[in-house]
Each structure stands twice: as C-alpha cells, then as structure tokens.
C-alpha positions, 0 to 999 in steps of 0.5 A: 500500500501507499500512504502519506505520512505527515504531522505538525500542521499546527493550524492557527500558529500565532507567529507572535514574533512577527510584528506586522499583522498582515504578515502574520496572517500570510504565514498563518494562511500558508499553513492552511494552503499547505494542506491543499499541496498535501492533497495534490501530492496524495492524488499524484502519488495514488496514495490510499491513506493520509496519516496525520501524526498529531498537532493538526491544530496549534491549540486545543481550542482553535477558532471555528473559521480555522476548523472550517478551512481545514475540514474543507481541504481535508474533504477534498482529499477524497481518501481516508485521513486518519488523525491523532491528537498531539500535545498542542491539540490534545484529546482531553474533554473540552478540546476541539475534538469534542466540540459540537461544531467540529463534529457537525462540520466534520460530518458535512465537510470531511466525512473522510476524516477519522479521528482516533481517540482510542488506543485500540487497533483500527483494521482497514482493508489495506493495513492495520493502524495502531493509534497512540493519541495524546489525551493531555498536553503532557504525560509522563507515560509512554503513549505506545505503552498499550502495545508493550503487552499486546496480543499480536496474533489477534491482528490479520497477518497479511496487512502492514501494521502501522504505529501512529504516535506523537512525542519524542523518543528516548535519546533524542530531544526536541527544540523550543520552536518559539526561540532560537535556543535548543530545548532541554529534552523533557520527560513527557510524551517520550516513546521507547521504540526499543520496547516495541516488537520490531517484527510485529510492526512495519512502520512507525509514523511519528509526529512532534519533531519539526524536521525530517528525521529517520530515528530507526529502520522503520520509524520516521518524523516527516517534519512540518509540511510548511517550514516554521523557523530558521535553521539551526545547525544540521538536520533542518529539512522542513517543508515536506511530507513522506510517501511511504510504500508498505508491505507486511514484513518488508522494510518500508520505502520512504520518499520525500515529497516537497510541500513547503512554500515559504522560505526561512534563511540565515545569512552572516555578514561581516563588513570590512569596508564599503566594498562588502556592500556589493557582496551583501547584495549578491548574497541577498539576490542568491537566497531571495531572488526578488521574491516578495512576502515569501521569505524570512531572513535572520541576518547576523551582522558585524563590522563597520562601514563608512557613513555613506556606506552605512546610509546605503546599508540602512536603505537596503535594510528598510527595503528588506523589511518591506519585502520580507515576511520577517527580518531579524537582525542579530548584531550590529553594523557600525558606522565610522568615518572613512579617511576622506570623511575624517579629513573633512573634519580634522582639516576644517580650518574654518572650524578649528574646534571641530577639527581638534575634537575630531582629532582627539576622538580619532586618536582615542579610537586608534588606541582601542584594542577591541574594535567591537567594545562599547567604548569604541562604539561610543567613539564612532558614534561621537565621530558620526554625530560630529560629521553630521553636525559639521556637514549639515550646518 
C-alpha cells in the first residue's frame, strides 16, 4: 500500500514574533494552503491513506473559521485521513475534538476524516493502524505503552501494521520552536521504540519533531509540511511530507515529497569596508531572488562601514523589511568615518574646534584594542554625530 505520512500542521500558529499583522496572517494562511499541496501530492502519488501524526491544530481550542478551512481541504482529499491528537491539540474533554461544531462540520465537510481517540487497533482493508493519541498536553507515560503487552496474533497477518504516535523518543530531544535556543529534552510524551516488537510492526509514523528525521529502520518524523523557523545547525529539512510504500514484513520505502512554500534563511555578514556592500547584495539576490512576502531572513551582522556606506546599508535594510515576511537582525553594523570623511573634519580650518575634537576622538579610537567594545562604539558614534553636525550646518 501507499500512504502519506505527515504531522505538525499546527493550524492557527500565532507567529507572535512577527510584528506586522498582515504578515502574520500570510504565514498563518500558508499553513492552511499547505494542506491543499498535501492533497495534490496524495492524488499524484495514488496514495490510499493520509496519516496525520498529531498537532493538526496549534491549540486545543482553535477558532471555528480555522476548523472550517481545514475540514474543507481535508474533504477534498477524497481518501481516508486518519488523525491523532498531539500535545498542542490534545484529546482531553473540552478540546476541539469534542466540540459540537467540529463534529457537525466534520460530518458535512470531511466525512473522510477519522479521528482516533482510542488506543485500540483500527483494521482497514489495506493495513492495520495502531493509534497512540495524546489525551493531555503532557504525560509522563509512554503513549505506545498499550502495545508493550499486546496480543499480536489477534491482528490479520497479511496487512502492514502501522504505529501512529506523537512525542519524542528516548535519546533524542526536541527544540523550543518559539526561540532560537535548543530545548532541554523533557520527560513527557517520550516513546521507547526499543520496547516495541520490531517484527510485529512495519512502520512507525511519528509526529512532534519539526524536521525530517529517520530515528530507526522503520520509524520516521516527516517534519512540518510548511517550514516554521530558521535553521539551526544540521538536520533542518522542513517543508515536506513522506510517501511511504508498505508491505507486511518488508522494510518500508520512504520518499520525500516537497510541500513547503515559504522560505526561512540565515545569512552572516561581516563588513570590512564599503566594498562588502556589493557582496551583501549578491548574497541577498542568491537566497531571495526578488521574491516578495515569501521569505524570512535572520541576518547576523558585524563590522563597520563608512557613513555613506552605512546610509546605503540602512536603505537596503528598510527595503528588506518591506519585502520580507520577517527580518531579524542579530548584531550590529557600525558606522565610522572613512579617511576622506575624517579629513573633512580634522582639516576644517574654518572650524578649528571641530577639527581638534575630531582629532582627539580619532586618536582615542586608534588606541582601542577591541574594535567591537562599547567604548569604541561610543567613539564612532561621537565621530558620526560630529560629521553630521559639521556637514549639515
């Protein structure tokens, strides 16, 4: 059989770090339109089934409009879509899955969606699904624990068996997706893959980790279908689902199917002089290529530019803030008068006081061993203010 394995749609993600309301809305809508791209992949690949391994919604109480949009797109898939709750949209009483409006609209718009809230086998014509839903946000018990003493002889022997679960696995932690810091591996929702009888299970469809990752011979995280953060180190493949081809007793064949549209970039730039501005422009063109409202950029800057060069840099930053969905700047590009600009200050015979102050500031700057120190930054700032004062009077 052929199925699509996906997880962590997190519809309704607030994107609180994006200040512009319209840009937040664009990012939220991209997560919804990604469902249509999953639908297209499933049709193109002749999949028989779509598995959503938790966190379809970002919250256990999404608004009704988001629910309606999701159900409409799932209904268009015209194949069974099996969903378990994850930690973000857990299955406790009072959550979206128990609401009257969800149940009523699901029957009307997406009768092909089957919510799996019970930890019991679901026997289909093509496979057996063993769901491990999260019924609370955090649980110190392994969600697959019900399978540890399971009677496998009670299942059909001719159909592939799939564990559908959401959580981390032992020895492999997660990240904090709302910041740039590595999250500490927690003790909740942890899955012990080694406790599962490998010969009885053909595929483990996992959710919770937002990057593509194979964690054992037959256990995979698909990552998010739409990227949701800047890259950090290795293993940062996001924006895809997995096409899985299964046969009872055989190793699954897994191929990546791209679904992401929004791009998240990292760029590090150290300015040693105005000549680096052209290199900066070339690198921006390589990664953004003129696209508007489809990219986010984390820019790490250091070094310094002349006053004229810094004005050009600031104008480019202003343009990027309009062009990008988000621009995050870490570090600082300093401005310091270049030789010709300094000469305009130190050689001002008509303003001997300005010339004297400029010379003293430059001498103090030359004595600074660390060009990035607070003192050096203050001196450069004073020179820049002095230059602006002298040239705009």
